[in-house]
Each structure stands twice: as C-alpha cells, then as structure tokens.
VOTORTI-589152 format. One record per residue: x, z, y of N, C-alpha, C, O, CB in turn. Coordinates in nm, 2 decimals. Each point is the difference from the previous one (the first is absolute). Last residue first. Glycine has a CB too. Layout:
<atom><n_X>X</n_X><n_Z>Z</n_Z><n_Y>Y</n_Y><ca_X>X</ca_X><ca_Z>Z</ca_Z><ca_Y>Y</ca_Y><c_X>X</c_X><c_Z>Z</c_Z><c_Y>Y</c_Y><o_X>X</o_X><o_Z>Z</o_Z><o_Y>Y</o_Y><cb_X>X</cb_X><cb_Z>Z</cb_Z><cb_Y>Y</cb_Y></atom>
...
This chain:
<atom><n_X>9.17</n_X><n_Z>9.53</n_Z><n_Y>8.92</n_Y><ca_X>-0.07</ca_X><ca_Z>-0.11</ca_Z><ca_Y>-0.08</ca_Y><c_X>-0.07</c_X><c_Z>0.04</c_Z><c_Y>-0.06</c_Y><o_X>-0.07</o_X><o_Z>-0.07</o_Z><o_Y>-0.07</o_Y><cb_X>0.20</cb_X><cb_Z>-0.05</cb_Z><cb_Y>0.05</cb_Y></atom>
<atom><n_X>0.04</n_X><n_Z>0.46</n_Z><n_Y>0.41</n_Y><ca_X>0.04</ca_X><ca_Z>-0.10</ca_Z><ca_Y>-0.09</ca_Y><c_X>-0.10</c_X><c_Z>-0.07</c_Z><c_Y>-0.06</c_Y><o_X>-0.11</o_X><o_Z>0.03</o_Z><o_Y>0.03</o_Y><cb_X>0.28</cb_X><cb_Z>0.07</cb_Z><cb_Y>-0.07</cb_Y></atom>
<atom><n_X>-0.23</n_X><n_Z>0.11</n_Z><n_Y>0.46</n_Y><ca_X>0.09</ca_X><ca_Z>0.00</ca_Z><ca_Y>0.02</ca_Y><c_X>0.05</c_X><c_Z>-0.10</c_Z><c_Y>-0.13</c_Y><o_X>0.05</o_X><o_Z>-0.11</o_Z><o_Y>0.02</o_Y><cb_X>-0.07</cb_X><cb_Z>0.32</cb_Z><cb_Y>0.14</cb_Y></atom>
<atom><n_X>-0.41</n_X><n_Z>-0.04</n_Z><n_Y>0.14</n_Y><ca_X>0.09</ca_X><ca_Z>-0.03</ca_Z><ca_Y>-0.14</ca_Y><c_X>0.08</c_X><c_Z>-0.08</c_Z><c_Y>0.03</c_Y><o_X>-0.02</o_X><o_Z>-0.09</o_Z><o_Y>0.09</o_Y><cb_X>-0.12</cb_X><cb_Z>0.11</cb_Z><cb_Y>-0.25</cb_Y></atom>
<atom><n_X>-0.09</n_X><n_Z>0.36</n_Z><n_Y>0.50</n_Y><ca_X>0.11</ca_X><ca_Z>-0.13</ca_Z><ca_Y>-0.04</ca_Y><c_X>0.00</c_X><c_Z>-0.04</c_Z><c_Y>-0.11</c_Y><o_X>0.05</o_X><o_Z>0.09</o_Z><o_Y>-0.07</o_Y><cb_X>0.10</cb_X><cb_Z>-0.04</cb_Z><cb_Y>0.19</cb_Y></atom>
<atom><n_X>-0.51</n_X><n_Z>0.25</n_Z><n_Y>0.21</n_Y><ca_X>0.02</ca_X><ca_Z>-0.04</ca_Z><ca_Y>-0.16</ca_Y><c_X>0.09</c_X><c_Z>-0.13</c_Z><c_Y>0.05</c_Y><o_X>-0.04</o_X><o_Z>-0.09</o_Z><o_Y>0.07</o_Y><cb_X>-0.21</cb_X><cb_Z>0.19</cb_Z><cb_Y>-0.23</cb_Y></atom>
<atom><n_X>0.13</n_X><n_Z>0.09</n_Z><n_Y>0.50</n_Y><ca_X>-0.02</ca_X><ca_Z>0.12</ca_Z><ca_Y>-0.03</ca_Y><c_X>0.02</c_X><c_Z>0.00</c_Z><c_Y>-0.17</c_Y><o_X>0.00</o_X><o_Z>0.09</o_Z><o_Y>-0.07</o_Y><cb_X>-0.16</cb_X><cb_Z>-0.05</cb_Z><cb_Y>0.31</cb_Y></atom>
<atom><n_X>0.33</n_X><n_Z>-0.24</n_Z><n_Y>0.28</n_Y><ca_X>-0.09</ca_X><ca_Z>-0.04</ca_Z><ca_Y>-0.07</ca_Y><c_X>0.02</c_X><c_Z>0.07</c_Z><c_Y>-0.16</c_Y><o_X>0.12</o_X><o_Z>0.00</o_Z><o_Y>-0.05</o_Y><cb_X>-0.14</cb_X><cb_Z>-0.22</cb_Z><cb_Y>0.23</cb_Y></atom>
<atom><n_X>0.19</n_X><n_Z>0.23</n_Z><n_Y>0.28</n_Y><ca_X>-0.11</ca_X><ca_Z>0.09</ca_Z><ca_Y>0.02</ca_Y><c_X>-0.05</c_X><c_Z>-0.04</c_Z><c_Y>-0.17</c_Y><o_X>-0.10</o_X><o_Z>0.06</o_Z><o_Y>-0.05</o_Y><cb_X>0.04</cb_X><cb_Z>-0.05</cb_Z><cb_Y>0.37</cb_Y></atom>
<atom><n_X>0.47</n_X><n_Z>-0.15</n_Z><n_Y>-0.08</n_Y><ca_X>-0.12</ca_X><ca_Z>-0.09</ca_Z><ca_Y>0.07</ca_Y><c_X>-0.12</c_X><c_Z>0.13</c_Z><c_Y>-0.03</c_Y><o_X>-0.07</o_X><o_Z>0.03</o_Z><o_Y>0.10</o_Y><cb_X>0.14</cb_X><cb_Z>-0.34</cb_Z><cb_Y>-0.17</cb_Y></atom>
<atom><n_X>0.35</n_X><n_Z>0.41</n_Z><n_Y>-0.11</n_Y><ca_X>-0.01</ca_X><ca_Z>0.01</ca_Z><ca_Y>0.12</ca_Y><c_X>-0.14</c_X><c_Z>-0.03</c_Z><c_Y>0.09</c_Y><o_X>-0.04</o_X><o_Z>0.06</o_Z><o_Y>0.10</o_Y><cb_X>0.26</cb_X><cb_Z>-0.10</cb_Z><cb_Y>-0.18</cb_Y></atom>
<atom><n_X>-0.13</n_X><n_Z>-0.11</n_Z><n_Y>-0.32</n_Y><ca_X>-0.04</ca_X><ca_Z>0.18</ca_Z><ca_Y>-0.01</ca_Y><c_X>-0.01</c_X><c_Z>0.03</c_Z><c_Y>0.11</c_Y><o_X>-0.11</o_X><o_Z>0.05</o_Z><o_Y>0.04</o_Y><cb_X>0.23</cb_X><cb_Z>0.03</cb_Z><cb_Y>-0.20</cb_Y></atom>
<atom><n_X>0.03</n_X><n_Z>-0.49</n_Z><n_Y>0.09</n_Y><ca_X>-0.14</ca_X><ca_Z>-0.04</ca_Z><ca_Y>-0.05</ca_Y><c_X>-0.02</c_X><c_Z>0.19</c_Z><c_Y>0.01</c_Y><o_X>-0.11</o_X><o_Z>0.04</o_Z><o_Y>-0.01</o_Y><cb_X>0.10</cb_X><cb_Z>-0.34</cb_Z><cb_Y>-0.19</cb_Y></atom>
<atom><n_X>0.46</n_X><n_Z>0.23</n_Z><n_Y>0.28</n_Y><ca_X>-0.08</ca_X><ca_Z>-0.08</ca_Z><ca_Y>0.08</ca_Y><c_X>-0.21</c_X><c_Z>0.02</c_Z><c_Y>0.03</c_Y><o_X>-0.07</o_X><o_Z>0.01</o_Z><o_Y>0.10</o_Y><cb_X>0.33</cb_X><cb_Z>-0.16</cb_Z><cb_Y>-0.20</cb_Y></atom>
<atom><n_X>0.06</n_X><n_Z>0.29</n_Z><n_Y>-0.31</n_Y><ca_X>0.07</ca_X><ca_Z>0.15</ca_Z><ca_Y>0.15</ca_Y><c_X>-0.12</c_X><c_Z>-0.13</c_Z><c_Y>0.12</c_Y><o_X>-0.10</o_X><o_Z>0.05</o_Z><o_Y>0.05</o_Y><cb_X>0.53</cb_X><cb_Z>0.08</cb_Z><cb_Y>-0.11</cb_Y></atom>
<atom><n_X>-0.37</n_X><n_Z>-0.39</n_Z><n_Y>-0.31</n_Y><ca_X>-0.12</ca_X><ca_Z>0.14</ca_Z><ca_Y>-0.07</ca_Y><c_X>0.01</c_X><c_Z>0.08</c_Z><c_Y>0.17</c_Y><o_X>-0.08</o_X><o_Z>0.01</o_Z><o_Y>0.09</o_Y><cb_X>0.16</cb_X><cb_Z>0.08</cb_Z><cb_Y>-0.46</cb_Y></atom>
<atom><n_X>0.18</n_X><n_Z>-0.47</n_Z><n_Y>0.33</n_Y><ca_X>-0.11</ca_X><ca_Z>-0.06</ca_Z><ca_Y>0.02</ca_Y><c_X>-0.14</c_X><c_Z>0.15</c_Z><c_Y>-0.02</c_Y><o_X>-0.11</o_X><o_Z>0.01</o_Z><o_Y>0.04</o_Y><cb_X>0.26</cb_X><cb_Z>-0.29</cb_Z><cb_Y>-0.13</cb_Y></atom>
<atom><n_X>0.39</n_X><n_Z>0.34</n_Z><n_Y>0.05</n_Y><ca_X>-0.07</ca_X><ca_Z>-0.04</ca_Z><ca_Y>0.13</ca_Y><c_X>-0.17</c_X><c_Z>-0.05</c_Z><c_Y>-0.01</c_Y><o_X>-0.07</o_X><o_Z>0.03</o_Z><o_Y>0.10</o_Y><cb_X>0.34</cb_X><cb_Z>-0.12</cb_Z><cb_Y>-0.03</cb_Y></atom>
<atom><n_X>-0.05</n_X><n_Z>0.20</n_Z><n_Y>-0.43</n_Y><ca_X>-0.03</ca_X><ca_Z>0.15</ca_Z><ca_Y>0.08</ca_Y><c_X>0.01</c_X><c_Z>-0.06</c_Z><c_Y>0.11</c_Y><o_X>-0.04</o_X><o_Z>0.07</o_Z><o_Y>0.08</o_Y><cb_X>0.14</cb_X><cb_Z>0.14</cb_Z><cb_Y>-0.21</cb_Y></atom>
<atom><n_X>-0.04</n_X><n_Z>-0.53</n_Z><n_Y>-0.17</n_Y><ca_X>-0.16</ca_X><ca_Z>0.06</ca_Z><ca_Y>-0.04</ca_Y><c_X>0.00</c_X><c_Z>0.12</c_Z><c_Y>0.12</c_Y><o_X>-0.10</o_X><o_Z>0.04</o_Z><o_Y>0.05</o_Y><cb_X>0.07</cb_X><cb_Z>-0.08</cb_Z><cb_Y>-0.37</cb_Y></atom>
<atom><n_X>0.41</n_X><n_Z>-0.22</n_Z><n_Y>0.34</n_Y><ca_X>-0.14</ca_X><ca_Z>-0.09</ca_Z><ca_Y>0.09</ca_Y><c_X>-0.10</c_X><c_Z>0.08</c_Z><c_Y>-0.05</c_Y><o_X>-0.11</o_X><o_Z>0.00</o_Z><o_Y>0.06</o_Y><cb_X>0.17</cb_X><cb_Z>-0.27</cb_Z><cb_Y>-0.04</cb_Y></atom>
<atom><n_X>0.33</n_X><n_Z>0.43</n_Z><n_Y>-0.20</n_Y><ca_X>-0.01</ca_X><ca_Z>0.03</ca_Z><ca_Y>0.18</ca_Y><c_X>-0.12</c_X><c_Z>-0.09</c_Z><c_Y>0.03</c_Y><o_X>-0.07</o_X><o_Z>0.03</o_Z><o_Y>0.10</o_Y><cb_X>0.34</cb_X><cb_Z>0.01</cb_Z><cb_Y>-0.02</cb_Y></atom>
<atom><n_X>-0.18</n_X><n_Z>-0.07</n_Z><n_Y>-0.53</n_Y><ca_X>-0.01</ca_X><ca_Z>0.10</ca_Z><ca_Y>0.01</ca_Y><c_X>-0.02</c_X><c_Z>0.03</c_Z><c_Y>0.16</c_Y><o_X>-0.10</o_X><o_Z>0.07</o_Z><o_Y>0.03</o_Y><cb_X>0.22</cb_X><cb_Z>-0.04</cb_Z><cb_Y>-0.26</cb_Y></atom>
<atom><n_X>-0.21</n_X><n_Z>-0.51</n_Z><n_Y>0.08</n_Y><ca_X>0.15</ca_X><ca_Z>0.05</ca_Z><ca_Y>-0.04</ca_Y><c_X>-0.10</c_X><c_Z>0.18</c_Z><c_Y>0.05</c_Y><o_X>-0.11</o_X><o_Z>0.00</o_Z><o_Y>0.05</o_Y><cb_X>0.39</cb_X><cb_Z>-0.27</cb_Z><cb_Y>0.03</cb_Y></atom>
<atom><n_X>-0.56</n_X><n_Z>-0.16</n_Z><n_Y>-0.27</n_Y><ca_X>0.04</ca_X><ca_Z>0.07</ca_Z><ca_Y>0.09</ca_Y><c_X>0.08</c_X><c_Z>0.12</c_Z><c_Y>0.00</c_Y><o_X>-0.03</o_X><o_Z>0.10</o_Z><o_Y>-0.07</o_Y><cb_X>-0.12</cb_X><cb_Z>-0.20</cb_Z><cb_Y>0.10</cb_Y></atom>
<atom><n_X>-0.01</n_X><n_Z>-0.27</n_Z><n_Y>-0.35</n_Y><ca_X>0.16</ca_X><ca_Z>0.03</ca_Z><ca_Y>0.05</ca_Y><c_X>0.05</c_X><c_Z>0.09</c_Z><c_Y>0.14</c_Y><o_X>0.10</o_X><o_Z>0.02</o_Z><o_Y>0.05</o_Y><cb_X>-0.08</cb_X><cb_Z>-0.25</cb_Z><cb_Y>-0.16</cb_Y></atom>
<atom><n_X>-0.45</n_X><n_Z>-0.05</n_Z><n_Y>-0.19</n_Y><ca_X>0.03</ca_X><ca_Z>0.16</ca_Z><ca_Y>-0.04</ca_Y><c_X>0.12</c_X><c_Z>0.04</c_Z><c_Y>0.07</c_Y><o_X>0.04</o_X><o_Z>0.11</o_Z><o_Y>-0.05</o_Y><cb_X>-0.15</cb_X><cb_Z>-0.13</cb_Z><cb_Y>-0.19</cb_Y></atom>
<atom><n_X>0.00</n_X><n_Z>-0.45</n_Z><n_Y>0.30</n_Y><ca_X>0.01</ca_X><ca_Z>0.03</ca_Z><ca_Y>-0.16</ca_Y><c_X>0.03</c_X><c_Z>0.17</c_Z><c_Y>0.00</c_Y><o_X>0.09</o_X><o_Z>0.05</o_Z><o_Y>-0.07</o_Y><cb_X>0.03</cb_X><cb_Z>-0.32</cb_Z><cb_Y>0.00</cb_Y></atom>
<atom><n_X>-0.29</n_X><n_Z>0.10</n_Z><n_Y>0.44</n_Y><ca_X>0.18</ca_X><ca_Z>0.02</ca_Z><ca_Y>0.02</ca_Y><c_X>0.03</c_X><c_Z>0.00</c_Z><c_Y>-0.13</c_Y><o_X>0.11</o_X><o_Z>0.05</o_Z><o_Y>-0.04</o_Y><cb_X>-0.07</cb_X><cb_Z>0.11</cb_Z><cb_Y>0.26</cb_Y></atom>
<atom><n_X>-0.51</n_X><n_Z>-0.24</n_Z><n_Y>-0.13</n_Y><ca_X>0.07</ca_X><ca_Z>-0.13</ca_Z><ca_Y>0.13</ca_Y><c_X>0.21</c_X><c_Z>0.03</c_Z><c_Y>-0.02</c_Y><o_X>0.09</o_X><o_Z>-0.07</o_Z><o_Y>0.04</o_Y><cb_X>-0.39</cb_X><cb_Z>0.12</cb_Z><cb_Y>0.24</cb_Y></atom>
<atom><n_X>-0.08</n_X><n_Z>0.28</n_Z><n_Y>-0.45</n_Y><ca_X>0.05</ca_X><ca_Z>-0.09</ca_Z><ca_Y>-0.13</ca_Y><c_X>0.06</c_X><c_Z>-0.16</c_Z><c_Y>0.10</c_Y><o_X>0.06</o_X><o_Z>-0.10</o_Z><o_Y>-0.04</o_Y><cb_X>-0.29</cb_X><cb_Z>0.21</cb_Z><cb_Y>-0.21</cb_Y></atom>
<atom><n_X>0.12</n_X><n_Z>0.36</n_Z><n_Y>0.45</n_Y><ca_X>0.17</ca_X><ca_Z>-0.04</ca_Z><ca_Y>-0.05</ca_Y><c_X>-0.02</c_X><c_Z>-0.11</c_Z><c_Y>-0.13</c_Y><o_X>0.09</o_X><o_Z>-0.03</o_Z><o_Y>-0.08</o_Y><cb_X>0.03</cb_X><cb_Z>0.30</cb_Z><cb_Y>0.14</cb_Y></atom>
<atom><n_X>-0.50</n_X><n_Z>-0.13</n_Z><n_Y>0.23</n_Y><ca_X>0.11</ca_X><ca_Z>-0.01</ca_Z><ca_Y>0.05</ca_Y><c_X>0.12</c_X><c_Z>-0.08</c_Z><c_Y>-0.06</c_Y><o_X>0.07</o_X><o_Z>-0.10</o_Z><o_Y>0.03</o_Y><cb_X>-0.18</cb_X><cb_Z>0.29</cb_Z><cb_Y>0.04</cb_Y></atom>
<atom><n_X>-0.28</n_X><n_Z>0.13</n_Z><n_Y>-0.24</n_Y><ca_X>-0.03</ca_X><ca_Z>-0.17</ca_Z><ca_Y>-0.03</ca_Y><c_X>0.15</c_X><c_Z>-0.10</c_Z><c_Y>0.12</c_Y><o_X>0.03</o_X><o_Z>-0.11</o_Z><o_Y>-0.05</o_Y><cb_X>-0.40</cb_X><cb_Z>0.17</cb_Z><cb_Y>0.01</cb_Y></atom>
<atom><n_X>0.45</n_X><n_Z>0.40</n_Z><n_Y>0.01</n_Y><ca_X>-0.05</ca_X><ca_Z>-0.05</ca_Z><ca_Y>-0.16</ca_Y><c_X>-0.02</c_X><c_Z>-0.14</c_Z><c_Y>0.01</c_Y><o_X>0.06</o_X><o_Z>-0.10</o_Z><o_Y>-0.04</o_Y><cb_X>-0.19</cb_X><cb_Z>0.32</cb_Z><cb_Y>-0.03</cb_Y></atom>
<atom><n_X>0.25</n_X><n_Z>0.06</n_Z><n_Y>0.51</n_Y><ca_X>0.12</ca_X><ca_Z>-0.04</ca_Z><ca_Y>-0.12</ca_Y><c_X>-0.09</c_X><c_Z>-0.06</c_Z><c_Y>-0.13</c_Y><o_X>0.07</o_X><o_Z>-0.08</o_Z><o_Y>-0.06</o_Y><cb_X>0.12</cb_X><cb_Z>0.30</cb_Z><cb_Y>0.13</cb_Y></atom>
<atom><n_X>-0.46</n_X><n_Z>-0.18</n_Z><n_Y>0.24</n_Y><ca_X>0.06</ca_X><ca_Z>-0.12</ca_Z><ca_Y>0.05</ca_Y><c_X>0.14</c_X><c_Z>0.00</c_Z><c_Y>-0.14</c_Y><o_X>0.04</o_X><o_Z>-0.09</o_Z><o_Y>-0.07</o_Y><cb_X>-0.13</cb_X><cb_Z>0.11</cb_Z><cb_Y>0.39</cb_Y></atom>
<atom><n_X>-0.39</n_X><n_Z>0.25</n_Z><n_Y>-0.19</n_Y><ca_X>0.07</ca_X><ca_Z>-0.07</ca_Z><ca_Y>-0.15</ca_Y><c_X>0.12</c_X><c_Z>-0.11</c_Z><c_Y>0.00</c_Y><o_X>0.00</o_X><o_Z>-0.09</o_Z><o_Y>-0.08</o_Y><cb_X>-0.23</cb_X><cb_Z>0.13</cb_Z><cb_Y>-0.02</cb_Y></atom>
<atom><n_X>-0.08</n_X><n_Z>0.39</n_Z><n_Y>0.32</n_Y><ca_X>0.08</ca_X><ca_Z>-0.08</ca_Z><ca_Y>0.03</ca_Y><c_X>0.05</c_X><c_Z>-0.07</c_Z><c_Y>-0.13</c_Y><o_X>0.04</o_X><o_Z>0.05</o_Z><o_Y>-0.10</o_Y><cb_X>0.00</cb_X><cb_Z>0.07</cb_Z><cb_Y>0.31</cb_Y></atom>
<atom><n_X>-0.52</n_X><n_Z>0.15</n_Z><n_Y>-0.07</n_Y><ca_X>0.13</ca_X><ca_Z>0.00</ca_Z><ca_Y>-0.09</ca_Y><c_X>0.07</c_X><c_Z>-0.18</c_Z><c_Y>0.01</c_Y><o_X>-0.05</o_X><o_Z>-0.11</o_Z><o_Y>-0.02</o_Y><cb_X>-0.08</cb_X><cb_Z>0.33</cb_Z><cb_Y>-0.19</cb_Y></atom>
<atom><n_X>-0.25</n_X><n_Z>0.18</n_Z><n_Y>0.48</n_Y><ca_X>0.07</ca_X><ca_Z>-0.15</ca_Z><ca_Y>0.01</ca_Y><c_X>0.13</c_X><c_Z>0.04</c_Z><c_Y>-0.09</c_Y><o_X>0.08</o_X><o_Z>0.09</o_Z><o_Y>0.02</o_Y><cb_X>-0.16</cb_X><cb_Z>-0.20</cb_Z><cb_Y>0.24</cb_Y></atom>
<atom><n_X>-0.48</n_X><n_Z>0.31</n_Z><n_Y>-0.23</n_Y><ca_X>0.13</ca_X><ca_Z>0.05</ca_Z><ca_Y>-0.03</ca_Y><c_X>0.10</c_X><c_Z>-0.14</c_Z><c_Y>-0.01</c_Y><o_X>-0.03</o_X><o_Z>-0.10</o_Z><o_Y>-0.07</o_Y><cb_X>-0.07</cb_X><cb_Z>0.35</cb_Z><cb_Y>-0.08</cb_Y></atom>
<atom><n_X>-0.41</n_X><n_Z>-0.02</n_Z><n_Y>0.33</n_Y><ca_X>0.12</ca_X><ca_Z>-0.14</ca_Z><ca_Y>0.00</ca_Y><c_X>0.10</c_X><c_Z>0.05</c_Z><c_Y>-0.03</c_Y><o_X>0.05</o_X><o_Z>0.08</o_Z><o_Y>0.07</o_Y><cb_X>-0.12</cb_X><cb_Z>-0.22</cb_Z><cb_Y>0.10</cb_Y></atom>
<atom><n_X>-0.43</n_X><n_Z>0.34</n_Z><n_Y>-0.27</n_Y><ca_X>0.11</ca_X><ca_Z>0.00</ca_Z><ca_Y>0.09</ca_Y><c_X>0.09</c_X><c_Z>-0.11</c_Z><c_Y>-0.02</c_Y><o_X>-0.03</o_X><o_Z>-0.09</o_Z><o_Y>-0.09</o_Y><cb_X>0.00</cb_X><cb_Z>0.31</cb_Z><cb_Y>0.10</cb_Y></atom>
<atom><n_X>-0.54</n_X><n_Z>-0.16</n_Z><n_Y>-0.01</n_Y><ca_X>0.13</ca_X><ca_Z>0.01</ca_Z><ca_Y>-0.08</ca_Y><c_X>0.13</c_X><c_Z>0.05</c_Z><c_Y>0.06</c_Y><o_X>-0.01</o_X><o_Z>0.04</o_Z><o_Y>0.12</o_Y><cb_X>-0.10</cb_X><cb_Z>-0.20</cb_Z><cb_Y>-0.24</cb_Y></atom>
<atom><n_X>-0.28</n_X><n_Z>0.02</n_Z><n_Y>0.32</n_Y><ca_X>-0.08</ca_X><ca_Z>0.09</ca_Z><ca_Y>-0.09</ca_Y><c_X>0.09</c_X><c_Z>0.05</c_Z><c_Y>-0.09</c_Y><o_X>-0.02</o_X><o_Z>0.09</o_Z><o_Y>-0.07</o_Y><cb_X>-0.19</cb_X><cb_Z>-0.22</cb_Z><cb_Y>0.07</cb_Y></atom>
<atom><n_X>0.28</n_X><n_Z>-0.08</n_Z><n_Y>0.49</n_Y><ca_X>-0.04</ca_X><ca_Z>0.00</ca_Z><ca_Y>-0.13</ca_Y><c_X>0.01</c_X><c_Z>0.12</c_Z><c_Y>-0.03</c_Y><o_X>0.03</o_X><o_Z>0.10</o_Z><o_Y>0.06</o_Y><cb_X>0.03</cb_X><cb_Z>-0.29</cb_Z><cb_Y>-0.10</cb_Y></atom>
<atom><n_X>-0.08</n_X><n_Z>-0.02</n_Z><n_Y>0.59</n_Y><ca_X>0.00</ca_X><ca_Z>0.09</ca_Z><ca_Y>-0.11</ca_Y><c_X>-0.02</c_X><c_Z>-0.04</c_Z><c_Y>-0.15</c_Y><o_X>-0.09</o_X><o_Z>-0.08</o_Z><o_Y>-0.01</o_Y><cb_X>0.01</cb_X><cb_Z>0.20</cb_Z><cb_Y>0.19</cb_Y></atom>
<atom><n_X>0.30</n_X><n_Z>-0.31</n_Z><n_Y>0.33</n_Y><ca_X>-0.12</ca_X><ca_Z>-0.03</ca_Z><ca_Y>-0.08</ca_Y><c_X>0.03</c_X><c_Z>0.14</c_Z><c_Y>-0.14</c_Y><o_X>0.11</o_X><o_Z>0.05</o_Z><o_Y>-0.05</o_Y><cb_X>-0.14</cb_X><cb_Z>-0.40</cb_Z><cb_Y>0.13</cb_Y></atom>
<atom><n_X>0.20</n_X><n_Z>0.10</n_Z><n_Y>0.44</n_Y><ca_X>-0.01</ca_X><ca_Z>0.10</ca_Z><ca_Y>-0.15</ca_Y><c_X>-0.09</c_X><c_Z>-0.01</c_Z><c_Y>-0.04</c_Y><o_X>-0.11</o_X><o_Z>-0.03</o_Z><o_Y>0.05</o_Y><cb_X>0.23</cb_X><cb_Z>0.18</cb_Z><cb_Y>-0.01</cb_Y></atom>
<atom><n_X>0.21</n_X><n_Z>-0.37</n_Z><n_Y>0.41</n_Y><ca_X>-0.12</ca_X><ca_Z>-0.03</ca_Z><ca_Y>-0.11</ca_Y><c_X>0.03</c_X><c_Z>0.08</c_Z><c_Y>-0.08</c_Y><o_X>0.12</o_X><o_Z>0.03</o_Z><o_Y>-0.03</o_Y><cb_X>-0.18</cb_X><cb_Z>-0.25</cb_Z><cb_Y>0.04</cb_Y></atom>
C-alpha cells in the first residue's frame, strides 16, 4: 500500500522524555545510551532525550 502526501512526515521519538515519568526520571546513563543507539539503528531521525 502506498500513498502520496503534500507534506513531509517526520518521526520524533519521545520515549526517554515521556517514558521517564514512570521511572521518576531515573534512567541510568547506560539505559539512555542503549535506547538511543537502538532508535538510531532503527532510523528514527529525531530523539528527544531530556525532560
């Protein structure tokens, strides 16, 4: 299935920003790096990391 749009679509991942609420903003540096690397490998062009 394909379709055409008159505008570009940009995917922005906010998992680390919005998803940090349930962890009380306590992601470790290793967790952040792991998540960002996976999102980058998946081709996500915009990743919001801070709250």
